[in-house]
DSSP file (Angstrom, degrees, kcal/mol; ACC not computed):
  #  RESIDUE AA STRUCTURE BP1 BP2  ACC     N-H-->O    O-->H-N    N-H-->O    O-->H-N    TCO  KAPPA ALPHA  PHI   PSI    X-CA   Y-CA   Z-CA
    1    1 A M              0   0    0      0, 0.0    29,-2.5     0, 0.0     2,-0.4   0.000 360.0 360.0 360.0 143.9    7.8   11.1    1.5
    2    2 A H  E     -a   30   0A   0     27,-0.2    12,-1.9    13,-0.1     2,-0.5  -0.989 360.0-166.6-127.0 127.2   11.2   11.5   -0.1
    3    3 A I  E     -aB  31  13A   0     27,-3.1    29,-2.8    -2,-0.4     2,-0.4  -0.949   6.4-168.3-112.1 129.4   14.5   11.0    1.8
    4    4 A K  E     -aB  32  12A   0      8,-3.0     8,-2.7    -2,-0.5     2,-0.5  -0.970   4.6-161.0-120.6 133.8   17.7   12.1    0.1
    5    5 A I  E     - B   0  11A   0     27,-2.7     6,-0.2    -2,-0.4     2,-0.1  -0.949  11.8-149.7-113.5 128.1   21.1   11.2    1.4
    6    6 A N    >   -     0   0    0      4,-2.3     3,-2.2    -2,-0.5     6,-0.0  -0.258  38.1 -86.9 -88.7-178.2   24.1   13.3    0.3
    7    7 A E  T 3  S+     0   0    0      1,-0.3    -1,-0.1     2,-0.1    -2,-0.0   0.741 129.8  53.6 -63.2 -23.8   27.7   12.2   -0.2
    8    8 A D  T 3  S-     0   0    0      2,-0.1    -1,-0.3    88,-0.0     3,-0.1   0.384 119.0-113.0 -87.7   3.4   28.5   12.8    3.5
    9    9 A Y    <   +     0   0    0     -3,-2.2    88,-1.0     1,-0.3     2,-0.3   0.782  67.0 148.7  65.7  31.7   25.5   10.6    4.3
   10   10 A N        -     0   0    0     86,-0.2    -4,-2.3     2,-0.0     2,-0.4  -0.726  41.9-129.4 -87.9 147.1   23.5   13.5    5.8
   11   11 A V  E     -B    5   0A   0     -2,-0.3     2,-0.4    -6,-0.2    -6,-0.2  -0.815  22.8-175.6-107.7 136.7   19.8   13.1    5.4
   12   12 A V  E     -B    4   0A   0     -8,-2.7    -8,-3.0    -2,-0.4     2,-0.3  -0.999   9.5-166.0-126.5 130.1   17.3   15.6    3.9
   13   13 A V  E     -B    3   0A   0     -2,-0.4   -10,-0.2   -10,-0.2     3,-0.1  -0.886  23.3-142.8-116.1 148.8   13.6   14.9    4.0
   14   14 A N  S    S+     0   0    0    -12,-1.9     2,-0.3    -2,-0.3   -11,-0.1   0.666  91.5   9.4 -83.0 -15.1   10.8   16.7    2.1
   15   15 A T        -     0   0    0    -13,-0.3    -1,-0.2     2,-0.0   -13,-0.1  -0.965  61.5-140.3-156.0 149.9    8.4   16.3    5.0
   16   16 A A  S    S+     0   0    0     -2,-0.3    86,-4.1    -3,-0.1     2,-0.7   0.482  73.8 104.7 -89.9  -2.4    8.9   15.1    8.6
   17   17 A L  E     +d  102   0B   0     84,-0.2    86,-0.2     1,-0.2     3,-0.1  -0.708  41.0 177.3 -86.2 114.8    5.5   13.2    8.5
   18   18 A L  E     -     0   0B   0     84,-3.1     2,-0.3    -2,-0.7    85,-0.2   0.808  60.1 -75.1 -81.2 -32.7    6.1    9.4    8.2
   19   19 A G  E     -d  103   0B   0     83,-0.9    85,-2.7     7,-0.1    -1,-0.3  -0.960  51.4 -70.2 161.1-172.9    2.3    8.7    8.5
   20   20 A Y  E >   -d  104   0B   0     -2,-0.3     3,-2.3    83,-0.2    85,-0.2  -0.850  59.6 -81.8-113.1 149.6   -0.6    8.6   10.8
   21   21 A V  T 3  S+     0   0    0     83,-2.5    50,-0.2    -2,-0.3     3,-0.1  -0.169 114.1  12.7 -49.7 130.0   -1.3    6.0   13.6
   22   22 A G  T 3  S+     0   0    0     48,-2.1    -1,-0.3    45,-0.4    45,-0.2   0.238  88.7 135.9  88.4 -13.5   -2.8    2.8   12.2
   23   23 A E    <   -     0   0    0     -3,-2.3     2,-0.4    47,-0.2    47,-0.3  -0.330  33.7-166.7 -63.6 149.4   -2.2    3.5    8.5
   24   24 A T        -     0   0    0     42,-0.2    42,-0.3    43,-0.1    -5,-0.0  -0.967  64.0 -13.7-142.2 129.3   -0.9    0.6    6.5
   25   25 A N  S    S+     0   0    0     40,-2.2    41,-0.1    -2,-0.4    -1,-0.1   0.841  99.3 115.3  54.5  39.2    0.6    0.7    3.0
   26   26 A A        +     0   0    0     39,-0.6    -1,-0.1     1,-0.2    40,-0.1   0.762  66.6  39.5-107.0 -32.9   -0.7    4.3    2.5
   27   27 A R  S    S-     0   0    0     38,-0.3    -1,-0.2    -9,-0.1    -2,-0.1  -0.862  73.5-148.4-128.2  97.2    2.3    6.5    2.1
   28   28 A P        -     0   0    0      0, 0.0     2,-0.5     0, 0.0    36,-0.2  -0.319   7.7-149.1 -64.1 145.3    5.3    5.3    0.1
   29   29 A V  E     - C   0  63A   0     34,-3.7    34,-2.2   -27,-0.0     2,-0.4  -0.974   9.7-162.5-115.2 124.3    8.8    6.4    1.2
   30   30 A S  E     -aC   2  62A   0    -29,-2.5   -27,-3.1    -2,-0.5     2,-0.4  -0.869   2.5-157.2-108.0 145.4   11.4    6.8   -1.5
   31   31 A V  E     -a    3   0A   0     30,-2.7     2,-0.4    -2,-0.4     3,-0.2  -0.980   8.3-171.5-125.7 129.4   15.1    7.0   -0.7
   32   32 A E  E     +a    4   0A   0    -29,-2.8   -27,-2.7    -2,-0.4    29,-0.0  -0.937  61.8  30.1-122.2 140.9   17.7    8.5   -3.0
   33   33 A G        +     0   0    0     -2,-0.4    -1,-0.2   -29,-0.2   -24,-0.1   0.736  64.0 140.2  91.1  25.1   21.5    8.5   -2.7
   34   34 A L        +     0   0    0     -3,-0.2    -2,-0.1    25,-0.1   -28,-0.0   0.757  27.4 127.4 -69.8 -24.5   22.0    5.2   -0.9
   35   35 A A        +     0   0    0      1,-0.0     2,-0.4     3,-0.0    47,-0.0  -0.058  24.9 163.5 -51.5 118.7   25.1    4.2   -2.9
   36   36 A V    >   -     0   0    0      3,-0.1     3,-2.2    47,-0.1    58,-0.1  -0.996  47.6-101.8-131.5 128.6   28.1    3.2   -0.7
   37   37 A D  T 3  S+     0   0    0     -2,-0.4     3,-0.1     1,-0.3    -2,-0.0  -0.253 105.8   8.0 -53.4 126.9   31.0    1.3   -2.3
   38   38 A G  T 3  S+     0   0    0      1,-0.3    -1,-0.3     2,-0.0     2,-0.2   0.203  95.3 130.2  89.0 -15.4   30.7   -2.4   -1.3
   39   39 A A    <   +     0   0    0     -3,-2.2    -1,-0.3     1,-0.1    45,-0.3  -0.485  26.2 171.3 -75.2 140.6   27.3   -2.1    0.3
   40   40 A D        +     0   0    0     43,-2.4     2,-0.3     1,-0.2    44,-0.2   0.299  65.8  44.9-127.5   4.7   24.7   -4.6   -0.7
   41   41 A R  E     -E   83   0B   0     42,-1.6    42,-3.2     2,-0.0     2,-0.4  -0.986  59.4-163.2-150.0 139.8   22.0   -3.8    1.9
   42   42 A Y  E     -E   82   0B   0     -2,-0.3    16,-2.6    40,-0.2    17,-0.6  -0.986  11.3-168.0-126.4 133.4   20.5   -0.6    3.3
   43   43 A I  E     -EF  81  57B   0     38,-2.5    38,-2.8    -2,-0.4     2,-0.6  -0.949  15.2-153.1-125.0 137.7   18.6   -0.4    6.5
   44   44 A L  E     -EF  80  56B   0     12,-2.9    12,-2.8    -2,-0.4     2,-0.5  -0.961  18.0-157.7-105.5 118.6   16.4    2.3    8.0
   45   45 A T  E     -EF  79  55B   0     34,-3.1    34,-1.7    -2,-0.6     2,-0.5  -0.856   3.7-163.4 -98.9 129.9   16.3    1.9   11.8
   46   46 A I  E     -EF  78  54B   0      8,-3.0     8,-2.5    -2,-0.5     2,-0.5  -0.964   4.4-164.8-116.2 119.4   13.3    3.5   13.6
   47   47 A D  E     -EF  77  53B   0     30,-3.4    30,-2.2    -2,-0.5     6,-0.2  -0.913  12.9-168.3-110.7 123.7   13.8    4.1   17.3
   48   48 A Y        -     0   0    0      4,-2.6     5,-0.1    -2,-0.5    -1,-0.1   0.523  40.1-122.0 -88.0  -7.0   10.7    4.8   19.5
   49   49 A G  S    S+     0   0    0      3,-0.4     4,-0.1    28,-0.1    -2,-0.0   0.466  95.9  87.9  82.3  -0.1   12.7    5.8   22.5
   50   50 A D  S    S-     0   0    0      2,-0.3     3,-0.1     0, 0.0    -1,-0.1   0.103 118.1 -84.5-115.3  20.6   11.1    3.2   24.7
   51   51 A G  S    S+     0   0    0      1,-0.3     2,-0.5     0, 0.0    -4,-0.0   0.341  97.8 117.1  93.7  -6.3   13.5    0.4   23.9
   52   52 A V        +     0   0    0      2,-0.0    -4,-2.6     0, 0.0    -3,-0.4  -0.847  36.2 172.4-100.6 127.7   11.7   -0.7   20.7
   53   53 A Q  E     -F   47   0B   0     -2,-0.5     2,-0.4    -6,-0.2    -6,-0.2  -0.990  15.8-156.3-131.1 141.8   13.5   -0.3   17.4
   54   54 A Y  E     -F   46   0B   0     -8,-2.5    -8,-3.0    -2,-0.4     2,-0.5  -0.939   5.1-152.8-114.5 140.9   12.4   -1.5   14.0
   55   55 A E  E     -F   45   0B   0     -2,-0.4     2,-0.5   -10,-0.2   -10,-0.2  -0.970  13.8-168.5-111.5 125.7   14.8   -2.2   11.1
   56   56 A V  E     -F   44   0B   0    -12,-2.8   -12,-2.9    -2,-0.5     2,-0.6  -0.950  21.5-127.8-117.4 130.6   13.3   -1.8    7.6
   57   57 A D  E     +F   43   0B   0     -2,-0.5   -14,-0.2   -14,-0.2     3,-0.1  -0.664  33.1 167.0 -78.0 118.5   15.1   -3.0    4.5
   58   58 A I    >   +     0   0    0    -16,-2.6     3,-2.4    -2,-0.6   -15,-0.2   0.042  32.3 125.1-117.5  23.2   15.2    0.0    2.0
   59   59 A T  T 3  S+     0   0    0    -17,-0.6    -1,-0.1     1,-0.3   -16,-0.1   0.840  72.7  53.4 -53.9 -38.6   17.7   -1.6   -0.4
   60   60 A G  T 3  S-     0   0    0      2,-0.3    -1,-0.3    -3,-0.1     3,-0.1   0.502 114.7-115.2 -77.9  -3.1   15.4   -1.1   -3.3
   61   61 A G  S <  S+     0   0    0     -3,-2.4   -30,-2.7     1,-0.2     2,-0.3   0.536  88.3  83.7  83.6   5.3   15.0    2.6   -2.6
   62   62 A Q  E     +C   30   0A   0    -32,-0.2     2,-0.3     2,-0.0    -2,-0.3  -0.999  45.4 161.1-143.6 141.5   11.3    2.3   -1.8
   63   63 A W  E     -C   29   0A   0    -34,-2.2   -34,-3.7    -2,-0.3    -5,-0.1  -0.972  22.0-151.0-157.1 146.2    9.4    1.3    1.3
   64   64 A T        -     0   0    0     -2,-0.3   -39,-0.1   -36,-0.2    -2,-0.0  -0.978  25.1-125.0-125.1 119.7    5.8    1.8    2.6
   65   65 A P        -     0   0    0      0, 0.0   -40,-2.2     0, 0.0   -39,-0.6  -0.253  23.3-152.2 -63.1 146.8    5.2    1.9    6.3
   66   66 A T    >>  -     0   0    0    -42,-0.3     4,-2.0   -41,-0.1     3,-0.9  -0.655  33.5 -94.1-112.9 172.5    2.7   -0.5    7.9
   67   67 A A  T 34 S+     0   0    0      1,-0.3   -45,-0.4   -45,-0.2   -44,-0.1   0.806 121.6  59.9 -59.9 -32.1    0.4   -0.1   10.9
   68   68 A D  T 34 S+     0   0    0      1,-0.2     3,-0.5     2,-0.1    -1,-0.3   0.860 108.7  44.3 -66.9 -31.9    3.0   -1.9   13.2
   69   69 A I  T <4 S+     0   0    0     -3,-0.9     2,-1.2     1,-0.2     3,-0.3   0.883 112.2  52.7 -74.0 -39.5    5.5    0.8   12.4
   70   70 A L  S  < S+     0   0    0     -4,-2.0   -48,-2.1   -47,-0.3    -1,-0.2  -0.423  74.4 136.6 -92.9  58.8    3.0    3.6   12.8
   71   71 A R        +     0   0    0     -2,-1.2     2,-0.3    -3,-0.5    -1,-0.2   0.714  63.5  13.9 -85.8 -23.3    2.0    2.4   16.3
   72   72 A S  S    S-     0   0    0     -3,-0.3     2,-0.7     2,-0.1    -1,-0.2  -0.997  78.4-102.6-154.3 150.6    1.8    5.6   18.2
   73   73 A A  S    S+     0   0    0     -2,-0.3     2,-0.3    -3,-0.1    31,-0.2  -0.621  75.1  98.9 -75.7 113.5    1.7    9.3   17.7
   74   74 A Q  E    S- G   0 103B   0     29,-1.0    29,-3.1    -2,-0.7     2,-0.5  -0.973  75.8 -82.5-174.5 175.2    5.1   10.6   18.5
   75   75 A T  E     - G   0 102B   0     -2,-0.3     2,-0.3    27,-0.2    27,-0.2  -0.877  44.1-161.1 -97.3 131.5    8.5   11.7   17.1
   76   76 A V  E     - G   0 101B   0     25,-3.0    25,-2.3    -2,-0.5     2,-0.4  -0.838  15.5-125.7-113.2 150.4   10.8    8.8   16.3
   77   77 A S  E     -EG  47 100B   0    -30,-2.2   -30,-3.4    -2,-0.3     2,-0.3  -0.790  31.7-170.1 -93.5 137.2   14.6    8.8   15.7
   78   78 A C  E     +EG  46  99B   0     21,-3.4    21,-2.5    -2,-0.4     2,-0.3  -0.913  13.2 179.1-130.0 153.6   15.8    7.3   12.5
   79   79 A Q  E     -E   45   0B   0    -34,-1.7   -34,-3.1    -2,-0.3     2,-0.5  -0.977  19.0-140.6-152.7 141.2   19.1    6.4   11.0
   80   80 A I  E     -E   44   0B   0     17,-0.3    16,-2.6    -2,-0.3     2,-0.4  -0.883  20.0-167.1-105.6 133.7   20.1    4.8    7.7
   81   81 A C  E     -EH  43  95B   0    -38,-2.8   -38,-2.5    -2,-0.5     2,-0.5  -0.957  14.1-148.8-123.7 138.7   22.9    2.2    7.6
   82   82 A A  E     -EH  42  94B   0     12,-3.0    11,-3.1    -2,-0.4    12,-1.4  -0.914  27.4-177.4-101.7 129.4   24.8    0.8    4.6
   83   83 A K  E     -EH  41  92B   0    -42,-3.2   -43,-2.4    -2,-0.5   -42,-1.6  -0.876  18.5-152.0-130.3 159.9   25.9   -2.8    5.2
   84   84 A K  E     - H   0  91B   0      7,-2.2     7,-3.0    -2,-0.3     2,-0.4  -0.995  25.7-117.0-132.7 136.8   27.8   -5.5    3.5
   85   85 A L  E     + H   0  90B   0     -2,-0.4     2,-0.4     5,-0.2     5,-0.2  -0.592  33.8 177.3 -74.2 126.2   27.4   -9.3    3.8
   86   86 A S  E >   - H   0  89B   0      3,-3.3     3,-1.6    -2,-0.4     2,-0.5  -0.922  63.0 -47.6-132.4 105.6   30.6  -10.9    5.2
   87   87 A G  T 3  S-     0   0    0     -2,-0.4    -2,-0.0     1,-0.2     3,-0.0  -0.596 123.6 -20.5  69.8-119.2   30.3  -14.6    5.7
   88   88 A N  T 3  S+     0   0    0     -2,-0.5     2,-0.3    -3,-0.1    -1,-0.2   0.332 129.1  57.4-104.5   5.7   27.0  -15.2    7.5
   89   89 A E  E <  S-H   86   0B   0     -3,-1.6    -3,-3.3    -5,-0.0     2,-0.4  -0.932  77.7-113.8-137.3 160.4   26.5  -11.7    8.9
   90   90 A Y  E     -H   85   0B   0     -2,-0.3     2,-0.4    -5,-0.2    -5,-0.2  -0.759  26.1-154.5 -92.5 135.3   26.2   -8.1    7.8
   91   91 A I  E     -H   84   0B   0     -7,-3.0    -7,-2.2    -2,-0.4     2,-0.3  -0.864  23.2-110.7-108.7 147.3   28.9   -5.6    8.7
   92   92 A L  E     +H   83   0B   0     -2,-0.4    -9,-0.2    -9,-0.2     3,-0.1  -0.562  35.6 170.1 -77.2 130.9   28.3   -1.9    9.0
   93   93 A L  E     -     0   0B   0    -11,-3.1     2,-0.3     1,-0.4   -10,-0.2   0.762  65.4  -5.3-104.5 -41.8   30.0    0.3    6.4
   94   94 A K  E     -H   82   0B   0    -12,-1.4   -12,-3.0   -58,-0.1    -1,-0.4  -0.992  54.4-157.1-158.2 145.5   28.4    3.6    7.0
   95   95 A K  E     -H   81   0B   0     -2,-0.3   -14,-0.2   -14,-0.2     2,-0.1  -0.954  17.1-133.1-124.4 145.7   25.7    5.3    9.1
   96   96 A S        -     0   0    0    -16,-2.6   -86,-0.2    -2,-0.4     2,-0.1  -0.380  39.5 -88.5 -81.3 170.6   23.8    8.5    8.4
   97   97 A R        -     0   0    0    -88,-1.0   -17,-0.3     1,-0.1     2,-0.3  -0.442  55.6 -91.7 -69.8 157.8   23.3   11.1   11.1
   98   98 A I        -     0   0    0    -19,-0.1     2,-0.3    -2,-0.1   -19,-0.2  -0.549  49.8-175.7 -72.4 135.1   20.2   10.6   13.2
   99   99 A F  E     - G   0  78B   0    -21,-2.5   -21,-3.4    -2,-0.3     2,-0.4  -0.921  18.1-124.8-130.4 159.5   17.1   12.4   11.9
  100  100 A R  E     - G   0  77B   0     -2,-0.3     2,-0.3   -23,-0.2   -23,-0.2  -0.851  20.8-176.0-112.8 138.9   13.6   12.7   13.3
  101  101 A L  E     - G   0  76B   0    -25,-2.3   -25,-3.0    -2,-0.4     2,-0.4  -0.921  19.4-130.2-126.9 155.7   10.3   11.8   11.7
  102  102 A R  E     -dG  17  75B   0    -86,-4.1   -84,-3.1    -2,-0.3   -83,-0.9  -0.875   5.8-156.8-113.0 137.8    6.8   12.3   13.1
  103  103 A I  E     -dG  19  74B   0    -29,-3.1   -29,-1.0    -2,-0.4   -83,-0.2  -0.966  28.1-140.5-107.3 118.0    3.9    9.9   13.4
  104  104 A G  E     -d   20   0B   0    -85,-2.7   -83,-2.5    -2,-0.6     2,-0.1  -0.399  14.2-106.8 -82.1 154.2    0.7   11.9   13.5
  105  105 A A        -     0   0    0    -85,-0.2     2,-0.3    -2,-0.1    -1,-0.1  -0.352  34.2-152.8 -70.6 157.4   -2.3   11.2   15.6
  106  106 A A        -     0   0    0    -86,-0.1     2,-0.2    -2,-0.1     3,-0.1  -0.925  27.9 -92.9-129.7 156.0   -5.4    9.8   14.0
  107  107 A I        -     0   0    0     -2,-0.3     4,-0.1     1,-0.1     0, 0.0  -0.531  60.9-101.6 -65.6 134.7   -9.1   10.0   14.8
  108  108 A G    >   -     0   0    0     -2,-0.2     3,-0.6     1,-0.1    -1,-0.1   0.139  19.9-110.4 -58.7 171.8   -9.9    6.9   16.9
  109  109 A D  T 3  S+     0   0    0      1,-0.2    -1,-0.1    -3,-0.1    -2,-0.0   0.180  99.2  87.4 -87.7  16.0  -11.5    3.8   15.7
  110  110 A T  T 3   +     0   0    0      2,-0.1    -1,-0.2     0, 0.0    -2,-0.1   0.289  55.6 127.5-100.6   9.8  -14.7    4.5   17.7
  111  111 A A    <   -     0   0    0     -3,-0.6    -4,-0.0     1,-0.1     0, 0.0  -0.352  62.9-117.9 -67.2 147.7  -16.4    6.5   15.1
  112  112 A I        -     0   0    0      1,-0.1    -1,-0.1    -2,-0.0    -2,-0.1  -0.737  29.3-120.8 -88.0 129.9  -20.0    5.5   14.2
  113  113 A P        -     0   0    0      0, 0.0    -1,-0.1     0, 0.0     0, 0.0  -0.312  32.2 -99.7 -68.3 154.7  -20.5    4.4   10.6
  114  114 A S     >  -     0   0    0      1,-0.1     4,-2.6     4,-0.0     5,-0.2  -0.293  36.9-105.3 -66.1 158.6  -22.9    6.3    8.4
  115  115 A P  H  > S+     0   0    0      0, 0.0     4,-2.6     0, 0.0     5,-0.2   0.872 120.9  51.0 -56.1 -38.8  -26.4    4.6    8.0
  116  116 A S  H  > S+     0   0    0      2,-0.2     4,-2.2     1,-0.2     5,-0.2   0.902 111.2  47.3 -68.7 -38.7  -25.6    3.6    4.4
  117  117 A V  H  > S+     0   0    0      2,-0.2     4,-2.2     1,-0.2    -1,-0.2   0.917 113.9  48.5 -65.7 -42.6  -22.2    2.0    5.4
  118  118 A A  H  X S+     0   0    0     -4,-2.6     4,-2.4     2,-0.2    -2,-0.2   0.905 111.4  49.7 -63.4 -41.9  -24.0    0.2    8.3
  119  119 A A  H  X S+     0   0    0     -4,-2.6     4,-2.4    -5,-0.2    -2,-0.2   0.902 110.2  50.5 -64.6 -41.4  -26.8   -1.0    6.1
  120  120 A D  H  X S+     0   0    0     -4,-2.2     4,-2.1     2,-0.2    -1,-0.2   0.919 111.4  48.4 -61.4 -43.7  -24.3   -2.4    3.5
  121  121 A A  H  X S+     0   0    0     -4,-2.2     4,-2.4     1,-0.2    -2,-0.2   0.905 111.2  50.1 -63.7 -41.5  -22.4   -4.2    6.3
  122  122 A L  H  X S+     0   0    0     -4,-2.4     4,-2.6     1,-0.2    -1,-0.2   0.894 108.9  52.0 -64.1 -40.0  -25.7   -5.7    7.6
  123  123 A D  H  X S+     0   0    0     -4,-2.4     4,-2.4     2,-0.2    -1,-0.2   0.905 110.2  48.9 -62.1 -41.1  -26.6   -6.8    4.1
  124  124 A K  H  X S+     0   0    0     -4,-2.1     4,-2.2     2,-0.2    -2,-0.2   0.919 111.7  48.4 -64.6 -43.4  -23.2   -8.6    3.7
  125  125 A I  H  X S+     0   0    0     -4,-2.4     4,-2.4     2,-0.2    -2,-0.2   0.912 111.6  50.4 -62.9 -42.2  -23.6  -10.3    7.1
  126  126 A D  H  X S+     0   0    0     -4,-2.6     4,-2.6     2,-0.2    -2,-0.2   0.913 109.8  50.2 -61.6 -44.0  -27.2  -11.4    6.2
  127  127 A A  H  X S+     0   0    0     -4,-2.4     4,-2.3     2,-0.2    -1,-0.2   0.896 110.6  49.6 -62.9 -40.1  -25.9  -12.8    2.9
  128  128 A I  H  X S+     0   0    0     -4,-2.2     4,-2.6     2,-0.2    -1,-0.2   0.918 111.3  49.9 -64.4 -42.6  -23.2  -14.7    4.7
  129  129 A G  H  X S+     0   0    0     -4,-2.4     4,-2.3     2,-0.2    -2,-0.2   0.910 110.7  48.9 -61.8 -43.1  -25.7  -16.1    7.2
  130  130 A R  H  X S+     0   0    0     -4,-2.6     4,-2.3     2,-0.2    -1,-0.2   0.903 112.6  48.0 -64.4 -40.9  -28.1  -17.2    4.4
  131  131 A Q  H  X S+     0   0    0     -4,-2.3     4,-2.6     2,-0.2    -2,-0.2   0.906 110.6  51.4 -66.8 -40.6  -25.2  -18.9    2.5
  132  132 A A  H  X S+     0   0    0     -4,-2.6     4,-2.2     2,-0.2    -2,-0.2   0.904 110.5  49.2 -62.6 -40.6  -24.0  -20.7    5.7
  133  133 A H  H  X S+     0   0    0     -4,-2.3     4,-2.4     2,-0.2    -2,-0.2   0.919 111.4  48.8 -64.3 -43.7  -27.6  -21.9    6.3
  134  134 A A  H  X S+     0   0    0     -4,-2.3     4,-2.1     1,-0.2    -2,-0.2   0.907 111.5  49.7 -62.5 -41.6  -27.8  -23.2    2.8
  135  135 A D  H  X S+     0   0    0     -4,-2.6     4,-2.1     1,-0.2    -1,-0.2   0.883 109.8  51.7 -63.8 -38.6  -24.5  -25.0    3.1
  136  136 A M  H  X S+     0   0    0     -4,-2.2     4,-2.5     2,-0.2    -2,-0.2   0.919 108.5  50.6 -64.1 -43.5  -25.6  -26.5    6.4
  137  137 A Q  H  X S+     0   0    0     -4,-2.4     4,-2.4     1,-0.2    -2,-0.2   0.903 110.2  50.3 -60.8 -41.4  -28.8  -27.8    4.7
  138  138 A T  H  X S+     0   0    0     -4,-2.1     4,-2.4     1,-0.2    -1,-0.2   0.901 110.8  49.2 -62.9 -40.8  -26.7  -29.4    1.9
  139  139 A A  H  X S+     0   0    0     -4,-2.1     4,-2.4     2,-0.2    -2,-0.2   0.890 110.3  50.4 -66.6 -40.2  -24.4  -31.0    4.5
  140  140 A V  H  X S+     0   0    0     -4,-2.5     4,-2.6     2,-0.2    -2,-0.2   0.926 111.8  47.7 -63.4 -44.8  -27.4  -32.4    6.4
  141  141 A T  H  X S+     0   0    0     -4,-2.4     4,-2.5     1,-0.2    -2,-0.2   0.920 112.4  49.0 -62.0 -44.0  -28.9  -33.9    3.3
  142  142 A A  H  X S+     0   0    0     -4,-2.4     4,-2.3     1,-0.2    -1,-0.2   0.893 111.6  49.7 -63.4 -39.5  -25.5  -35.4    2.3
  143  143 A A  H  X S+     0   0    0     -4,-2.4     4,-2.5     2,-0.2    -2,-0.2   0.909 111.2  48.7 -66.0 -41.9  -25.1  -36.9    5.8
  144  144 A E  H  X S+     0   0    0     -4,-2.6     4,-2.5     2,-0.2    -2,-0.2   0.909 112.1  49.0 -63.7 -41.5  -28.7  -38.4    5.6
  145  145 A T  H  X S+     0   0    0     -4,-2.5     4,-2.4     1,-0.2    -2,-0.2   0.910 112.4  48.2 -64.0 -41.8  -28.0  -39.8    2.1
  146  146 A A  H  X S+     0   0    0     -4,-2.3     4,-2.0     2,-0.2    -2,-0.2   0.894 112.0  49.5 -66.2 -39.9  -24.7  -41.3    3.3
  147  147 A T  H  X S+     0   0    0     -4,-2.5     4,-1.9     2,-0.2    -2,-0.2   0.919 111.7  48.4 -65.2 -43.5  -26.3  -42.8    6.4
  148  148 A T  H  < S+     0   0    0     -4,-2.5    -2,-0.2     1,-0.2    -1,-0.2   0.915 112.8  48.2 -62.8 -43.5  -29.1  -44.3    4.3
  149  149 A A  H  < S+     0   0    0     -4,-2.4    -1,-0.2     1,-0.2    -2,-0.2   0.854 110.1  52.4 -66.0 -34.4  -26.6  -45.8    1.9
  150  150 A A  H  <        0   0    0     -4,-2.0    -1,-0.2     1,-0.3    -2,-0.2   0.847 360.0 360.0 -70.8 -33.6  -24.5  -47.2    4.7
  151  151 A E     <        0   0    0     -4,-1.9    -1,-0.3    -5,-0.1    -2,-0.2   0.485 360.0 360.0 -73.7 360.0  -27.5  -48.9    6.2
């Protein structure tokens, strides 16, 4: 996704899709036109409309949404703010107009894995179990040796 901010701080996006529920680090968002005289920090505020808002630092012009941001399928309200550090706090210099982005629904996490994926997972679990058993045997032997030496 690409967000462009013009000189009036109006926002234009190339797509309204921010991502799909549960995705993490999958769809980078680039932001162009952040420059505001005196600003040293840029924030994207995402409002879910239920009292929950996230502030994301986009100062570097790039950000990738994580699963906590993409928490539910809905349209979210967004706004970009330019801020400047003054003493110990940031003061607001400029805000964009509010724009809307969409978080798409995803197929649930209840899908059944294919037989080959299930077999691979079972093989990994078996290997972990075998290694844990071998480690336990080594620990028992070491404990017996230590007990014998102590006696």
